[in-house]
N, C-alpha and C positions, 0 to 999 in steps of 0.2 A: 533102275533109273533113279537119279538123284533128285530129291525134292528141293527145288530152289526157292520155295516160298518161305522157308524158315531158315534163317541164317543167324547164328549167334552174334549178337551185337549189331545186326544189320537191319533192325526194324521190327515190325510185328508188335505184339502186345506189350512188350517191355518198353519200347520207345513211346507208346501211347501213355503209359504210366509216367514216364519221365517228362513228357510234354505237359501232361496234366499237372504234375508237381511243379514244373517250371512256371506254368501259368498261375498257379496258386501263390507261389513265391513272388512273382511279379505283381500280382494283385495286392498282396500285403505290402510290397514296396511302394506301390502307388498310394495306398492308404497312409503310410508313413510320410510320403512326400506331401500329400495334402495337408496333413497335420503340421509338418514343419513349415510349409508355406504360410499357413494361417498364423503360426507362432511368429515367424519371421516378419510378416507384415505388421503384426501387433507390436513387436518389439522394436522394429526399426531396421534400417539397412546394415547396421553393424553386425547383425546376427546371421550372416549369409552362409557361414561354414556348415551348419547343420542342414540347410536346404541343399547346398551343393553335395553334401554326403548322401542325402536321400536321392538326389537326381542320379548320382553315380550308381547307387545301389539299384535303382529302378532300371537303369540302362544295362547293368550287368545281368539282371534277371530277364530282360527282354531279348538279349542277344547271346544266349549261351551257345557254345559250339555244338554243332550237329543236332540241335533240337530246334524245331520251328515253333515259336511261341506266337499264338494268335493275338495280335495287338488289341483289337476291339473287344474280344471276349475278355481279355485281361482287364482292360479299362472298365468294362461293364461290371465285372465281378468286384473290382476294388471300390468303385463308386457305390455299388449296391450295398456292399458291406458297411461302408462308412455311413451311408444314408440310413440304414436300418438301425444303427446305434444312435444316430441323431434323432430319428423319428421312429421309435419302436411302434409296432402294431398295437401293442397293449400298454399304453403309457400308464404310469402310476396314477391311480385315481385321484390322489391328492394334488397332483400337479399336471393336469391335462394340457394346459396352455403353454407350459414352459418349452417343450420341444418346438412348438410352432413359433414361439418368440425367437428361439435360436435360429430357426430357418429364415424368418423374416430379417433378422439381423445379418445373416450371411448373404442373403440376396441383396440387401441394401448395400453392404460392403462391396460386393462384386460390381454392382452397377455404379457405385461411387468412384471406383478406380478404373472403370472401363473408359476407353477413349474414343470409341466410334461415334459417328454422327448422331445416333439416337440414344446414347447413353444418358444424357441429361433427362430426357423424357422418362426413360425407364427408372432412373434414380428417383425422380419425383414420385412416380407411382409406388416404388418400393418404400419410399419414406412414408407415404400414406398408409401402406400395408403395415409397416413397422409400428407406426403410431397406433393403429387399430389393434395390433397384437398386444401392445403394452396395455392399452385400455382393457382388453379382454382378460389379460393376465391379472390386472389389479381387481377387476370385477369378480373374477373367479376366487381370488384370495378373500375378498370381502364376503362373498356368498358363503364360502366354507367357514369363515370365522363366525359369521352370524348364526350358522347352524349350531355352533357351540356356545352361543350367547355372548360372543365378543364382537369387536369391530377392528378389522385389519387397518382400515383407514384412520380411525381414531387413534390407534396405537402408533401408526406411522406419523400422524400429525403431531403427536406428543413428543416424538423424537426429534422433530425438526425445530430449528430456532423460530421464534415468533416472526410473523411476517411484518414488514415495516408498515406502519399505518400511513395511509395516503393523506396528504395535507388537505385540510378543508378549503373550499373555494374562498372563504373570507380571509384565510391566512396567507393565501398566495399573493405575493406582491407583484404587481404588474410593472414591467420596466417602462420607464417614461421614454417617450419618443424624443429623440434629440434632433434638433434642427441641423441640417448640414452646415458645416463650417464654411463661412464665406471668406473669400480671399479678396483683399482690397488691393487694387493696383495703384501704385504710386506714380504720379506723373514723372516723366523723365526729364 
């Protein structure tokens, strides 16, 4: 009797490997697309060619002939990989806050360009989170530099131009109130 379970090129273990490889390639194409979209948004609308190429590449990897690619598993793998590079589990000790600052900036950017009815509220919250992330980043830099006997903020302020001095209250001239102009009517 012929064993119909194993047919050359007809499925089995080889097609599983092909499907896994196709999903890995599609996940990498999704990562490239995410990068190109971020670059395109930052550069402006004239830079759409690379985004279009990345979309085409992703589409070709999602729809290969005779191989079924699982869409959500591919998206999950691609986003998980990009996120792990943005927010590594063991960030560099000297820059703990920087990945979180990047994440806050991306979240703010996403909500700023969103158009649904609740986007403005989310954008406001993301702006608050972003401001907090910047403060934490600067505080971490200052703390690290003080451990070495320096001051990050002092050095930063030395690099900035001097702040304009505010005018003293005695030097501020008050504008005189003018009486409204009266119009005289001439008898006809």
